[in-house]
ZAMARGU-4260 file (C-alpha; in steps of 0.2 Angstrom, whole numbers, plus 5000, padded with zeros to 4 digits):
<rodrens>
0) 4281/4448/5386 | 4281/4457/5402 | 4265/4461/5411 | 4257/4477/5406 | 4244/4489/5413
5) 4238/4491/5395 | 4236/4478/5381 | 4238/4486/5363 | 4229/4477/5350 | 4230/4479/5331
10) 4215/4472/5320 | 4217/4467/5302 | 4201/4462/5293 | 4195/4468/5276 | 4178/4470/5282
15) 4175/4487/5290 | 4160/4480/5300 | 4171/4467/5308 | 4184/4480/5313 | 4171/4492/5320
20) 4163/4477/5330 | 4179/4472/5338 | 4183/4491/5342 | 4166/4493/5350 | 4168/4477/5360
25) 4184/4483/5367 | 4179/4500/5371 | 4163/4494/5380 | 4170/4479/5389 | 4188/4480/5391
30) 4193/4496/5399 | 4185/4492/5417 | 4198/4478/5421 | 4216/4479/5422 | 4225/4476/5411
35) 4215/4488/5400 | 4214/4484/5381 | 4215/4497/5368 | 4215/4496/5349 | 4232/4503/5343
40) 4227/4502/5325 | 4217/4493/5311 | 4220/4489/5293 | 4210/4481/5279 | 4225/4473/5271
45) 4239/4461/5274 | 4252/4472/5265 | 4248/4487/5275 | 4249/4477/5291 | 4266/4471/5287
50) 4271/4489/5283 | 4265/4497/5299 | 4266/4483/5312 | 4284/4487/5317 | 4280/4505/5320
55) 4264/4502/5330 | 4271/4488/5340 | 4255/4481/5347 | 4255/4467/5360 | 4242/4457/5351
60) 4237/4455/5332 | 4220/4450/5328 | 4220/4445/5309 | 4208/4438/5297 | 4213/4422/5289
65) 4207/4427/5272 | 4211/4445/5267 | 4207/4453/5250 | 4225/4455/5245 | 4233/4440/5253
70) 4232/4426/5265 | 4231/4431/5283 | 4242/4415/5287 | 4255/4422/5275 | 4256/4438/5285
75) 4258/4428/5301 | 4272/4418/5293 | 4281/4434/5286 | 4280/4442/5303 | 4287/4427/5312
80) 4301/4426/5299 | 4305/4444/5303 | 4309/4440/5320 | 4292/4444/5328 | 4291/4429/5339
85) 4279/4426/5354 | 4289/4437/5365 | 4287/4452/5354 | 4269/4449/5346 | 4255/4437/5351
90) 4244/4433/5336 | 4226/4427/5336 | 4219/4422/5319 | 4201/4423/5315 | 4189/4417/5302
95) 4171/4417/5298 | 4170/4400/5289 | 4178/4383/5289 | 4188/4385/5274 | 4204/4384/5283
100) 4209/4370/5295 | 4214/4374/5313 | 4231/4364/5311 | 4235/4375/5297 | 4232/4391/5307
105) 4243/4385/5321 | 4256/4379/5310 | 4258/4396/5302 | 4264/4403/5319 | 4248/4410/5326
110) 4245/4408/5345 | 4227/4404/5343 | 4211/4404/5333 | 4194/4413/5335 | 4179/4411/5325
115) 4170/4427/5321 | 4154/4419/5328 | 4162/4420/5345 | 4155/4433/5358 | 4163/4449/5361
120) 4167/4442/5379 | 4176/4428/5371 | 4187/4439/5360 | 4191/4450/5376 | 4196/4434/5386
125) 4206/4428/5372 | 4216/4444/5370 | 4219/4445/5389 | 4224/4427/5390 | 4236/4427/5375
130) 4244/4444/5380 | 4248/4437/5397 | 4253/4419/5392 | 4262/4422/5375 | 4270/4405/5375
135) 4253/4396/5376 | 4239/4392/5364 | 4222/4399/5365 | 4207/4390/5358 | 4189/4391/5361
140) 4181/4375/5369 | 4173/4370/5352 | 4190/4371/5343 | 4199/4362/5356 | 4187/4348/5356
145) 4189/4346/5337 | 4208/4346/5339 | 4207/4332/5351 | 4196/4322/5339 | 4209/4325/5325
150) 4224/4319/5335 | 4214/4304/5342 | 4209/4299/5324 | 4227/4301/5318 | 4235/4292/5332
155) 4223/4278/5332 | 4227/4275/5313 | 4245/4275/5316 | 4248/4290/5304 | 4266/4297/5307
160) 4270/4316/5308 | 4277/4316/5290 | 4262/4306/5284 | 4249/4318/5291 | 4258/4332/5282
165) 4256/4322/5266 | 4238/4319/5270 | 4234/4337/5273 | 4240/4340/5255 | 4231/4325/5248
170) 4220/4335/5236 | 4236/4341/5227 | 4245/4332/5213 | 4260/4321/5219 | 4272/4333/5211
175) 4266/4348/5220 | 4266/4339/5237 | 4284/4334/5234 | 4289/4352/5230 | 4280/4359/5246
180) 4287/4346/5257 | 4304/4346/5249 | 4304/4327/5245 | 4304/4316/5229 | 4288/4311/5220
185) 4293/4293/5223 | 4293/4297/5242 | 4276/4305/5241 | 4269/4289/5232 | 4276/4278/5246
190) 4269/4289/5260 | 4252/4289/5251 | 4252/4270/5249 | 4256/4269/5268 | 4242/4281/5272
195) 4230/4270/5261 | 4235/4255/5270 | 4233/4262/5288 | 4216/4270/5284 | 4210/4255/5275
200) 4206/4265/5259 | 4209/4263/5241 | 4208/4280/5233 | 4213/4298/5235 | 4195/4302/5237
205) 4192/4291/5252 | 4208/4297/5260 | 4202/4315/5257 | 4185/4311/5265 | 4194/4304/5280
210) 4205/4319/5282 | 4190/4331/5281 | 4179/4321/5293 | 4192/4322/5307 | 4195/4340/5304
215) 4213/4339/5297 | 4208/4348/5281 | 4194/4360/5278 | 4179/4354/5267 | 4180/4358/5249
220) 4168/4371/5243 | 4170/4369/5225
</rodrens>
């Protein structure tokens, strides 16, 4: 993405107050410096975003992880599948709670993550950074620290890349894990046994508690 005098942002959130707040932050804080930041459009739904984003052609998409009509991460995946890579569109996911893990957000194809609890200045800085560094990741200091903790815990335990994918899905039945990872149920069982051994745990519940504690998976709110 070439350097531009103006960064066009599209905001997708099903809460009107959030869309209004982001627009207000941008209008009040982001026009004095170059590049300027403008809101090119907003949408309350993922479906509408997918429909109009190709026409609006923003530089940055701010999208809520949990929309009323569909998952914001599914929207991100669909946009990437359509060929809207980082050179075409930078994407910052945002959420107001901890019901989705940061690794899941980044795995979807998003360039970064913002908590809705962040300040307006943080949003502006994130937009500027990711628009000018589309191949990089933007994370707040708090989120970055959590990812360091997660990676350290997994590496210290000897959990492999494939095993961490299984561990991220540990709440699901083996059959569903096998279908999602395109492996056999027997292979899933073998990976889970290996995970138990490496974590020195004896049950799915204990493995889930470990994965939750290190931030690999979000806490259960059920």
